[in-house]
Each structure stands twice: as structure tokens, then as C-alpha cells.
C-alpha positions in Angstrom: 10.4 -14.4 4.1 11.2 -14.0 7.8 11.8 -17.8 8.4 14.2 -17.9 5.4 16.0 -14.7 6.5 15.2 -13.1 3.2 14.1 -9.7 4.6 16.5 -6.9 3.8 15.7 -4.9 7.0 15.3 -6.2 10.5 11.8 -6.9 11.7 10.4 -4.0 13.8 8.4 -5.6 16.6 7.4 -2.2 17.9 5.5 -1.1 14.7 1.8 -2.0 14.7 1.8 -3.8 18.0 -1.5 -5.5 17.3 -0.6 -6.5 13.7 0.8 -9.7 12.3 4.3 -10.4 11.1 3.6 -8.8 7.7 2.9 -5.4 9.4 6.3 -5.6 11.2 8.2 -5.8 7.9 9.7 -2.7 6.4 7.8 -1.3 3.4 10.5 -2.6 1.0 10.3 -6.1 2.5 6.5 -6.0 2.3 6.7 -5.3 -1.5 9.3 -8.0 -1.8 7.0 -10.4 0.0 4.1 -9.6 -2.2 6.3 -10.0 -5.3 7.5 -13.4 -4.1 3.9 -14.5 -3.4 2.7 -13.3 -6.8 5.5 -15.2 -8.6 4.7 -18.2 -6.4 8.3 -18.3 -5.2 7.2 -19.3 -1.7 7.3 -22.5 0.3 3.9 -24.1 -0.5 4.0 -26.1 2.8 3.0 -22.9 4.6 0.0 -22.2 2.5 -3.4 -23.0 4.0 -6.7 -23.8 2.3 -8.3 -22.3 0.1 -4.9 -21.2 -1.3 -3.1 -24.5 -1.1 -2.9 -26.1 -4.6 -4.6 -23.0 -6.1 -2.0 -20.7 -7.6 -4.6 -18.7 -9.6 -6.3 -17.7 -6.4 -3.0 -16.7 -4.8 -2.2 -14.5 -7.7 -5.7 -13.0 -7.7 -5.5 -12.2 -4.0 -2.2 -10.4 -4.4 -3.6 -8.4 -7.3 -6.7 -7.5 -5.1 -4.5 -6.4 -2.2 -2.7 -4.0 -4.6 -5.9 -2.7 -6.2 -7.8 -2.2 -3.0 -4.9 -0.3 -1.5 -4.8 1.9 -4.6 -8.5 2.5 -4.6 -8.4 3.4 -0.9 -5.6 5.9 -1.4 -7.2 7.7 -4.3 -10.8 7.6 -2.9 -12.5 10.5 -1.3 -12.9 8.7 2.1 -10.2 10.6 3.9 -11.6 13.9 2.7 -14.9 13.4 4.4 -13.4 14.4 7.8 -16.0 14.8 10.5 -18.8 13.4 8.2 -17.1 10.1 7.3 -19.3 8.1 9.6 -22.6 9.8 8.5 -25.0 8.1 6.1 -23.9 8.6 2.4 -26.5 11.3 1.7 -25.1 13.4 4.6 -21.3 13.1 3.9 -19.5 16.1 2.6 -16.0 16.4 1.2 -14.4 18.7 3.7 -10.9 18.8 2.2 -8.9 17.3 -0.6 -7.5 13.8 0.2 -3.7 13.3 -0.3 -4.3 11.0 -3.3 -6.3 13.7 -5.1 -3.6 16.2 -4.5 -0.9 13.9 -5.8 -3.0 13.0 -8.9 -3.9 16.7 -9.4 -7.5 15.7 -9.4 -9.6 18.9 -9.6 -12.3 17.5 -7.4 -15.9 16.6 -7.9 -18.1 18.6 -10.3 -21.6 18.9 -9.1 -22.7 20.5 -12.4 -22.7 17.2 -14.4 -26.1 15.9 -15.2 -27.0 12.3 -14.3 -26.7 9.7 -17.0 -30.3 9.2 -18.3 -29.7 6.4 -20.8 -29.1 6.4 -24.5 -31.4 7.9 -27.2 -33.5 5.2 -28.7 -34.7 5.3 -32.3 -37.9 3.3 -32.7 -38.6 2.1 -36.2 -41.8 0.4 -37.2 -42.0 -2.6 -39.6 -44.1 -0.6 -42.0 -41.3 2.1 -42.3 -38.7 -0.5 -43.2 -40.6 -1.7 -46.3 
């Protein structure tokens, strides 16, 4: 995108100083880049293995990037606050994460019972006859 001068906004070399070229693109240009990659409207000469000659893997990876970003945004991780680095059994949600607020998620309910399996009905061969 940058080599072909297809970016809408200029590259900001000051943003994310330790990041790669993708992190220096504007948010709009990042979305455009992911769309071009997903549509395979890219120069295949720049693709390296294992993506070279593997369009399905390219599409799967762009889908995974979108999904993992969404999962991270709507997860409880940012709400753990000071307990985020504790073992799982010691973490506590200290405040509502932004994704929960935007989605109007009411928060966890600790009154739900654990799933304990399905009821099974046992029949004997003698009862069938």
C-alpha cells in the first residue's frame, strides 16, 4: 500500500516508534490494507512463505486478525486492573471494560449454576419389549 502510494493519509513515522509500517498507517489506511489483503488485491511478489501461493491461508489470517481484535476489545481483561497479572483464581473484575459498556453488557452473574451435563434416561432391554 505504501510502495504503491495507495494510502489516503500520510504515514506517521512518530506513531508507535517501535512498530512496523502497518502501525504507522492511519486507522482508515489500516482497514483499507486489510481489505486489499482479504480480497487478494495485493502484489504477490511481496508475500513470503507460508502465505505465498496459499490464498486461503491469507484470507484466514485476515479473518483471525479481525476476530482476535474483537475478542480482546470485548473481553474482561482490561477490567481486571491491578489483578490482571495474578493467577486466574485470584483475578477480580475491578471495573467495567469499555467494550462491556458499549455493548451494554450487564456484567458477570455469579448466581448461575455450573453446567452439570444433561439428564440421561436409562432404558433396559427388558422394558423395550
